[in-house]
Backbone as CSV, one residue per row, in Angstrom:
resi,resn,N_x,N_y,N_z,CA_x,CA_y,CA_z,C_x,C_y,C_z
1,MET,-86.476,-58.581,55.331,-85.385,-57.649,55.174,-85.754,-56.606,54.743
2,GLY,-86.634,-56.011,55.041,-87.030,-54.306,54.784,-86.703,-54.057,56.285
3,GLY,-86.660,-54.744,57.430,-86.130,-54.013,58.725,-84.958,-53.702,58.965
4,SER,-84.176,-55.066,58.441,-82.647,-55.079,58.450,-82.055,-54.219,57.318
5,GLY,-82.616,-53.932,56.310,-82.360,-53.241,55.589,-82.267,-52.066,55.644
6,SER,-83.124,-51.270,55.857,-83.391,-50.196,56.622,-82.759,-49.638,57.803
7,MET,-82.089,-50.810,59.011,-81.186,-50.541,59.378,-79.851,-50.277,59.132
8,ILE,-79.158,-50.820,58.223,-77.938,-51.061,57.793,-78.113,-49.284,57.047
9,LEU,-79.028,-49.199,56.444,-79.232,-48.039,55.628,-78.851,-46.856,56.707
10,MET,-79.606,-46.734,57.711,-79.577,-46.218,58.992,-78.065,-45.840,59.634
11,ILE,-77.308,-47.055,59.710,-75.932,-47.180,60.415,-75.346,-46.445,59.147
12,GLY,-75.431,-46.779,58.093,-74.451,-46.423,56.846,-74.669,-44.882,57.071
13,LEU,-75.620,-43.967,56.999,-75.987,-42.715,57.201,-75.108,-41.933,58.317
14,LEU,-75.830,-42.428,59.282,-74.703,-42.354,60.602,-73.212,-42.361,60.623
15,VAL,-72.632,-43.410,60.189,-71.065,-43.306,59.758,-70.885,-42.283,58.869
16,LEU,-71.479,-42.216,57.763,-71.078,-41.267,56.711,-71.350,-39.845,57.327
17,MET,-72.567,-39.432,58.171,-72.171,-38.073,58.485,-71.321,-38.154,59.962
18,TRP,-70.778,-39.124,60.486,-69.617,-38.634,61.302,-68.207,-38.436,60.543
19,VAL,-68.060,-39.247,59.421,-67.042,-39.269,58.425,-66.896,-37.705,58.223
20,LEU,-68.061,-37.187,57.472,-68.267,-36.046,56.862,-67.839,-34.748,57.948
21,MET,-67.896,-34.915,58.818,-67.839,-33.943,60.400,-66.890,-33.967,60.603
22,MET,-65.736,-35.600,60.897,-64.559,-35.301,61.738,-63.665,-35.021,60.593
23,ARG,-63.706,-35.421,59.116,-62.815,-34.715,58.582,-61.999,-33.413,58.889
24,PRO,-62.937,-32.641,58.236,-62.534,-31.356,58.450,-62.229,-30.746,59.971
25,GLN,-62.523,-31.476,61.118,-61.947,-30.646,62.284,-61.237,-31.057,62.566
26,ARG,-60.529,-32.218,62.273,-59.025,-33.038,62.035,-58.176,-32.622,61.258
27,LYS,-58.310,-32.014,59.975,-57.562,-31.207,59.117,-57.326,-29.659,59.834
28,LYS,-58.590,-29.128,60.689,-57.917,-28.012,61.200,-56.953,-27.943,62.520
29,GLU,-57.371,-29.200,63.185,-56.463,-29.582,64.225,-55.164,-29.684,63.583
30,LYS,-54.964,-30.033,62.849,-53.463,-30.993,62.090,-52.466,-29.400,61.915
31,GLU,-53.318,-28.378,61.222,-52.946,-26.956,60.521,-52.349,-26.014,62.058
32,GLU,-53.479,-26.086,62.734,-53.384,-25.395,64.083,-52.068,-25.840,65.208
33,ARG,-51.413,-27.553,65.041,-50.719,-28.055,65.592,-49.680,-27.858,64.614
34,LEU,-49.493,-27.766,63.528,-48.521,-27.706,62.804,-47.843,-25.661,62.528
35,PHE,-48.870,-24.973,62.415,-48.290,-23.626,63.194,-47.743,-23.620,64.721
36,ARG,-48.433,-23.811,65.330,-47.362,-23.965,66.311,-46.285,-24.741,67.182
37,GLU,-45.670,-25.448,65.926,-44.631,-26.172,65.969,-44.214,-25.106,65.132
38,ARG,-44.028,-24.522,64.178,-43.500,-23.585,63.414,-43.588,-22.197,63.835
39,LEU,-44.134,-22.054,65.159,-43.990,-20.729,65.260,-42.378,-20.187,65.749
40,GLN,-42.323,-18.622,65.205,-40.921,-17.966,64.738,-40.982,-16.774,65.404
41,LYS,-39.754,-16.012,65.941,-39.351,-14.875,66.404,-40.182,-13.884,65.468
42,GLY,-41.538,-13.297,65.654,-41.562,-11.912,64.855,-42.812,-12.249,64.046
43,ASP,-43.378,-13.589,64.435,-44.880,-13.804,63.971,-45.772,-13.327,65.194
44,ARG,-46.859,-12.881,63.836,-48.212,-12.214,64.352,-48.739,-13.267,64.824
45,VAL,-49.502,-12.984,66.209,-50.474,-13.822,66.708,-51.486,-13.358,67.010
46,VAL,-52.570,-14.090,67.628,-53.517,-13.654,68.485,-53.892,-14.300,69.523
47,PHE,-54.073,-14.138,70.691,-54.743,-14.690,72.096,-55.678,-15.816,72.153
48,SER,-56.725,-16.419,72.197,-57.947,-16.563,72.206,-58.588,-16.000,72.840
49,GLY,-58.436,-14.868,73.560,-59.260,-13.888,74.244,-59.387,-12.408,73.262
50,GLY,-58.293,-12.628,72.556,-58.589,-11.551,70.949,-57.843,-10.519,71.505
51,ILE,-56.519,-10.806,71.799,-55.214,-10.050,72.455,-54.329,-10.174,71.142
52,TYR,-54.101,-8.929,70.518,-52.788,-9.462,69.153,-51.508,-8.856,70.129
53,GLY,-50.711,-9.592,69.351,-49.134,-9.224,69.396,-48.047,-10.154,68.484
54,LYS,-46.920,-9.892,68.882,-45.745,-10.212,67.994,-44.561,-11.310,68.768
55,VAL,-44.364,-12.734,68.156,-43.892,-13.801,69.136,-42.161,-12.885,69.472
56,HIS,-42.278,-12.797,70.748,-40.757,-12.473,70.670,-39.830,-13.420,71.121
57,GLU,-40.164,-14.466,72.253,-39.329,-15.900,72.173,-40.287,-17.106,71.645
58,VAL,-39.907,-18.263,71.917,-40.876,-19.507,71.665,-39.838,-20.516,72.425
59,ASP,-40.600,-21.324,73.590,-39.990,-22.411,74.297,-41.304,-23.710,74.082
60,THR,-40.580,-24.791,74.441,-40.937,-25.727,74.406,-42.871,-25.799,74.673
61,HIS,-43.157,-25.311,75.636,-44.942,-25.092,76.005,-45.206,-23.931,76.123
62,THR,-44.310,-22.682,76.217,-44.882,-21.423,76.059,-44.043,-20.608,74.921
63,VAL,-44.753,-19.515,74.802,-44.252,-18.038,74.110,-44.503,-16.926,74.668
64,ASP,-43.186,-16.029,74.258,-43.350,-14.979,75.118,-44.003,-13.802,73.985
65,VAL,-44.953,-13.155,74.214,-45.883,-12.429,73.097,-45.245,-10.465,73.428
66,GLU,-44.767,-10.138,72.346,-44.614,-8.664,72.542,-46.030,-8.169,72.227
67,VAL,-46.961,-7.855,73.466,-48.252,-7.065,73.243,-48.226,-5.440,72.852
68,SER,-47.179,-4.646,72.933,-47.007,-3.666,73.065,-45.361,-3.293,73.550
69,ASN,-45.508,-1.952,73.353,-43.781,-1.563,73.455,-43.199,-1.885,74.750
70,GLY,-42.693,-2.852,74.555,-41.740,-3.216,76.079,-42.911,-3.970,76.862
71,VAL,-43.977,-4.657,76.435,-44.772,-5.338,77.483,-44.828,-6.817,76.544
72,ILE,-44.368,-7.893,77.212,-44.105,-8.887,76.793,-45.160,-9.605,77.924
73,MET,-45.682,-10.971,77.106,-46.688,-11.865,78.079,-45.989,-13.053,78.090
74,THR,-46.351,-14.290,78.564,-45.670,-15.727,78.315,-47.566,-16.243,78.513
75,VAL,-47.032,-16.850,77.924,-48.344,-17.929,77.248,-48.667,-19.292,76.959
76,GLU,-49.586,-19.527,77.088,-49.339,-21.534,76.841,-49.632,-21.565,75.022
77,LYS,-48.842,-22.276,74.198,-48.741,-22.321,72.880,-49.977,-22.468,72.578
78,GLY,-50.928,-23.630,73.436,-52.310,-23.489,72.654,-53.202,-22.445,73.053
79,MET,-53.062,-21.434,73.371,-54.036,-20.536,73.432,-53.841,-19.186,72.536
80,ILE,-52.387,-19.746,71.535,-52.358,-18.725,70.400,-53.133,-19.169,69.455
81,GLN,-53.541,-18.305,67.831,-53.730,-18.744,66.592,-52.873,-17.794,65.738
82,PRO,-52.890,-17.985,64.545,-52.374,-17.368,63.663,-53.226,-15.921,63.628
83,ALA,-52.491,-14.431,63.656,-53.084,-13.582,63.167,-54.067,-13.512,61.856
84,PRO,-55.264,-13.128,61.843,-55.439,-12.472,60.663,-55.118,-11.549,59.631
85,GLU,-54.731,-11.787,58.350,-54.044,-10.650,57.834,-54.877,-9.588,57.972
86,ALA,-54.327,-8.250,57.598,-55.004,-6.855,58.288,-55.412,-6.660,56.166
87,LYS,-56.861,-6.160,55.984,-57.480,-5.768,54.912,-56.795,-4.322,54.717
């Protein structure tokens, strides 16, 4: 029983670690997906490369973002995140 009991304990710990690590990651992915679905004109965003801008137009898979006066870039929705609040 000693060998099989420790094996069950080890498997239980591995499952617990997996659950504790995956839950926050899935929550974050869900929040990012909801953000991208709710994008609207005027929202402040940041590209994954660090460029900040304001949403100009939203399409199915892309977003037009104004990064400077009159400069509009088209990017994939997956490449943008909400801009952090200014302090």
